[in-house]
C-alpha positions as CSV (number, residue, x, y, z in Angstrom):
1,X,-15.9,5.5,-21.2
2,X,-15.7,4.3,-17.6
3,X,-13.2,6.0,-15.3
4,X,-10.1,4.0,-14.5
5,X,-9.2,4.4,-10.8
6,X,-5.8,2.9,-11.3
7,X,-4.9,5.4,-14.0
8,X,-6.2,8.2,-11.8
9,X,-4.0,7.0,-8.9
10,X,-0.9,6.8,-11.2
11,X,-1.6,10.3,-12.6
12,X,-1.9,11.7,-9.1
13,X,1.4,10.0,-8.0
14,X,3.1,11.3,-11.2
15,X,1.9,14.8,-10.4
16,X,3.2,14.7,-6.9
17,X,6.5,13.4,-8.1
18,X,6.7,16.2,-10.7
19,X,5.9,18.7,-8.0
20,X,8.8,17.4,-5.9
21,X,11.1,17.7,-8.9
22,X,11.2,13.9,-9.5
23,X,13.5,13.7,-6.5
24,X,12.9,10.5,-4.5
25,X,13.9,12.0,-1.2
26,X,11.5,15.0,-1.6
27,X,8.7,12.6,-2.7
28,X,9.3,10.5,0.4
29,X,9.4,13.6,2.6
30,X,6.1,14.7,1.0
31,X,4.4,11.4,1.9
32,X,5.7,11.5,5.4
33,X,4.4,15.0,6.0
34,X,1.0,14.0,4.4
35,X,0.9,11.0,6.7
36,X,1.6,13.2,9.8
37,X,-1.2,15.6,8.8
38,X,-3.6,12.6,8.5
39,X,-2.5,11.4,11.9
40,X,-2.9,14.8,13.5
41,X,-6.4,15.2,12.0
42,X,-7.7,12.4,14.3
43,X,-9.9,11.1,11.5
44,X,-7.7,8.2,10.7
45,X,-6.3,5.3,12.8
46,X,-2.7,4.1,12.2
47,X,-1.0,1.1,13.7
48,X,2.7,0.9,14.6
49,X,2.8,-2.8,15.0
50,X,1.9,-5.5,12.5
51,X,-1.5,-7.1,12.9
52,X,-1.2,-10.6,14.3
53,X,-3.8,-13.2,13.4
54,X,-4.5,-16.4,15.3
55,X,-3.2,-19.2,13.1
56,X,-6.5,-21.1,13.7
57,X,-8.2,-18.4,11.7
58,X,-6.2,-19.1,8.6
59,X,-7.7,-21.3,6.0
60,X,-5.7,-24.2,4.9
61,X,-5.7,-26.0,1.6
62,X,-5.2,-29.7,1.3
63,X,-1.7,-30.6,0.1
64,X,-1.4,-31.7,-3.5
65,X,0.9,-34.5,-4.4
66,X,2.8,-34.1,-7.6
67,X,3.9,-37.0,-9.7
68,X,7.5,-36.9,-10.7
69,X,8.1,-36.8,-14.5
70,X,10.1,-40.1,-14.4
């Protein structure tokens, strides 16, 4: 049987939630602390602003005309 990465992720999230007493505020605090540890490690890069793409880079699809049901 092949491993299911999605199931593994859900199991880990469930375990973290249980460790935090299934308290959403504690879970959120856990993730914030973990994020800060990752930032402090210097191994990961984080952005504080959304990435802006030049609109000319976006692919466009031709418009499709729909016939009315009348």
